[in-house]
C-alpha positions in Angstrom: -82.1 280.3 -85.7 -80.1 282.5 -82.8 -83.1 280.9 -80.3 -82.6 277.6 -80.8 -79.0 277.5 -80.8 -79.0 279.5 -77.3 -81.8 277.6 -75.4 -80.5 274.1 -76.9 -77.1 275.7 -75.6 -79.2 276.2 -72.1 -80.6 273.1 -71.8 -77.5 271.2 -72.3 -75.9 273.7 -69.6 -78.3 272.6 -67.5 -78.5 268.8 -67.8 -75.1 269.0 -67.6 -74.3 270.9 -64.5 -77.3 268.7 -62.6 -75.6 265.9 -63.5 -71.6 266.7 -62.0 -73.9 267.3 -58.3 -74.4 263.7 -57.8 -70.1 262.9 -57.5 -70.2 260.3 -54.5 -72.7 258.4 -57.3 -70.1 259.1 -59.9 -67.1 258.1 -58.1 -69.6 254.6 -57.2 -70.0 254.2 -61.1 -66.8 254.2 -62.1 -65.5 252.2 -59.5 -68.0 249.5 -60.4 -67.5 249.9 -64.2 -63.9 249.7 -63.0 -64.7 246.4 -61.1 -67.0 244.5 -64.4 -64.6 245.7 -67.0 -61.6 243.9 -65.2 -64.1 241.0 -65.1 -65.2 241.4 -68.2 -62.0 241.2 -69.8 -60.4 238.7 -67.9 -63.8 236.6 -69.2 -63.1 237.7 -73.0 -59.0 236.3 -72.3 -60.2 233.1 -71.5 -62.6 232.5 -74.1 -59.8 233.9 -77.1 -57.6 231.4 -75.2 -59.4 228.5 -74.9 -61.8 228.6 -77.5 -59.0 229.3 -80.1 -61.2 232.9 -81.4 -59.0 235.5 -82.1 -60.5 236.8 -85.0 -57.8 238.8 -84.8 -58.3 239.7 -81.5 -54.5 240.4 -79.7 -54.4 240.7 -75.7 -53.7 244.1 -76.4 -56.9 244.9 -78.6 -58.8 243.0 -75.9 -57.6 245.4 -73.4 -58.4 248.3 -75.8 -61.7 246.8 -76.6 -63.2 246.3 -72.9 -61.5 250.1 -71.9 -63.7 251.7 -74.6 -67.1 249.8 -74.1 -66.3 250.4 -70.0 -65.6 253.9 -70.5 -68.5 254.5 -73.0 -71.6 253.1 -72.0 -72.8 255.9 -69.8 -72.5 258.1 -72.4 -74.8 255.9 -74.7 -76.6 254.8 -72.1 -76.8 251.3 -73.3 -78.2 250.2 -69.8 -81.1 252.5 -70.2 -83.4 255.8 -70.9 -87.1 256.0 -69.8 -86.6 259.7 -69.2 -89.8 260.8 -71.7 -92.0 258.1 -71.0 -92.1 258.2 -67.0 -93.6 262.3 -68.9 -96.1 260.5 -70.8 -96.8 258.4 -68.3 -96.9 261.3 -65.0 -99.0 263.6 -67.4 -95.8 266.3 -67.2 -95.9 265.2 -71.5 -99.1 267.8 -71.9 -97.0 271.0 -70.1 -94.2 269.8 -72.2 -95.9 270.1 -75.7 -97.1 273.5 -74.3 -94.0 275.2 -74.8 -92.7 276.5 -77.2 -89.5 274.6 -78.4 -88.9 271.5 -80.4 -89.5 268.4 -78.5 -86.6 266.0 -80.0 -84.4 268.8 -80.1 -85.1 269.7 -76.5 -84.8 266.3 -75.3 -81.8 265.8 -77.6 -80.2 268.8 -75.8 -80.8 267.5 -72.3 -79.1 264.2 -73.6 -76.0 265.9 -74.9 -75.1 267.5 -71.5 -76.0 263.7 -70.0 -73.7 262.4 -72.2 -71.2 264.8 -72.0 -71.1 264.7 -67.7 -70.6 261.4 -68.3 -67.9 261.7 -70.7 -65.7 263.3 -68.3 -66.6 261.8 -64.9 -66.7 258.1 -66.2 -65.2 258.1 -70.2 -62.4 259.9 -69.5 -61.2 258.7 -65.6 -61.9 254.9 -67.2 -59.5 255.8 -70.2 -57.0 256.8 -68.5 -57.2 253.9 -65.3 -57.4 251.3 -68.6 -53.9 253.3 -70.2 -52.3 253.3 -66.2 -52.7 249.9 -65.2 -53.3 247.5 -68.0 -51.5 249.4 -71.2 -54.9 250.3 -73.4 -53.6 251.7 -76.8 -54.2 255.0 -78.1 -56.1 255.7 -81.7 -52.9 255.5 -84.0 -52.5 259.2 -84.7 -54.2 262.8 -84.9 -56.4 261.6 -88.1 -57.0 258.5 -86.0 -58.5 260.6 -83.1 -60.4 262.6 -84.8 -62.0 260.2 -86.6 -62.6 258.3 -83.5 -64.3 261.2 -81.6 -66.4 261.6 -84.8 -67.8 258.0 -84.8 -68.6 258.4 -81.3 -70.8 262.0 -81.5 -72.1 260.0 -84.0 -73.1 256.6 -81.8 -74.3 259.2 -79.1 -77.0 260.3 -81.9 -77.6 257.4 -83.0 -78.1 256.1 -79.6 -80.2 258.7 -78.8 -82.2 258.7 -81.9 -83.0 255.0 -80.7 -83.9 255.6 -77.2 -86.2 258.3 -78.0 -88.0 255.8 -80.4 -88.6 253.3 -77.9 -90.3 256.0 -75.2 -92.6 257.4 -77.5 -94.4 253.7 -77.9 -95.4 255.0 -74.5 -98.3 256.8 -76.4 -99.6 253.6 -77.2 -99.0 251.4 -74.3 -100.1 251.3 -70.7 -96.5 250.4 -69.2 -94.2 250.5 -72.4 -91.1 249.3 -69.8 -91.3 245.9 -70.7 -90.6 246.7 -74.5 -87.8 249.2 -74.0 -86.0 246.5 -71.4 -86.3 244.0 -74.1 -85.1 246.7 -77.0 -82.2 247.8 -74.5 -81.0 243.9 -73.8 -81.1 243.5 -77.6 -78.6 246.7 -78.1 -76.3 245.3 -75.2 -75.3 242.4 -77.0 -76.1 243.8 -81.1 -74.1 247.3 -80.4 -70.8 245.3 -79.8 -71.1 245.4 -76.0 -70.8 242.5 -74.2 -68.4 240.4 -76.9 -66.9 242.1 -80.0 -69.3 241.0 -83.0 -65.9 239.5 -84.7 -66.6 236.5 -82.5 -69.8 235.8 -83.3 -71.0 233.8 -86.0 -71.1 235.0 -90.5 -74.7 235.3 -90.5 -75.5 236.8 -86.9 -72.6 239.6 -87.8 -74.5 240.7 -90.7 -77.8 240.5 -88.9 -76.2 243.4 -87.0 -75.1 245.1 -89.6 -78.6 245.8 -91.0 -79.9 247.4 -87.4 -78.4 250.8 -86.1 -76.7 249.1 -83.3 -73.6 248.6 -84.1 -73.2 252.2 -84.7 -73.8 252.8 -81.1 -70.7 251.0 -79.7 -68.7 248.5 -82.2 -68.1 250.8 -85.1 -66.2 253.5 -82.4 -63.8 250.6 -81.0 -63.7 249.4 -84.2 -61.6 252.4 -85.6 -59.6 253.0 -82.5 -57.8 249.8 -82.2 -57.3 250.2 -85.8 -59.7 248.0 -87.4 -61.1 249.9 -89.9 -58.7 252.4 -91.6 -59.0 254.2 -95.0 -61.9 253.5 -97.1 -63.4 251.2 -94.3 -63.3 253.6 -92.1 -65.0 256.6 -94.4 -67.4 254.0 -94.8 -68.3 253.1 -91.0 -68.7 257.1 -90.2 -71.1 256.9 -93.4 -73.4 254.2 -91.9 -73.8 256.1 -89.0 -74.2 259.5 -90.4 -77.1 257.3 -92.5 -78.2 255.8 -89.5 -77.9 259.3 -87.8 -80.4 260.9 -90.5 -82.7 257.9 -90.8 -83.4 257.6 -87.1 -84.0 261.1 -86.6 -86.2 261.2 -89.4 -87.9 258.2 -88.1 -88.5 259.6 -84.9 -90.1 263.1 -86.6 -92.9 261.3 -88.3 -93.3 258.5 -85.1 -93.9 261.8 -82.9 -96.3 263.9 -85.2 -98.5 259.7 -85.0 -97.8 259.6 -81.4 -99.3 263.5 -81.0 -102.3 262.4 -83.0 -103.3 259.6 -79.8 -102.1 262.0 -76.9 -105.4 263.2 -74.7 -104.8 265.4 -71.7 -107.4 265.9 -69.0 -107.8 268.3 -66.2 -107.3 271.3 -68.6 
């Protein structure tokens, strides 16, 4: 048990350090996030005023929603993640599987380091800038802040497990990137990143509720803005935890089937 924890820590630490080496890219990405965040905020203001689609959203909520989603987009890696898929196509998966560790745990640790670095270099500066420039509101109290932190961790785990599953399709397809791009496009809308899910028709919200996508972003926003409090907050966390467990189990089962299809030549 200690050896597994130590391995997880070392992999995560090295992944974190590797991300920190790309400081200029992080600064460029931060400025890009801020620019597009302002655009998204302006569009949301126009939509709320022009269509009268308040759905319980105030101007302060719109600012906070935009700031939080822009801050977390790289932490959750919503734009896409094909690292595992690429190792399958390059053949590196063969040597990876020979090493004495959990394949799922190895990739989880690497993504934990990546997400932590993105939180430090992108998320925190974005939140500070939004709070300073636009008046982004903080969670209401210490308990709410802890619930937001827990929700963010659960959302990241749901996101990773889903991305892991999508990448496993490389074992069945010679070019699964197209399927991955489609999946990540759906994720962007159904997670509540493009627009708050409360602005969509009721049937769309119901459909999204049967997917893991809202647990990656919308749940965090609802807890941050106070839209979910008390029992509603606990329900959101329970849903996130259920998706975390379900997708992790699905990842393990699919991986077993994927390895039965793997053929490594030349060694």
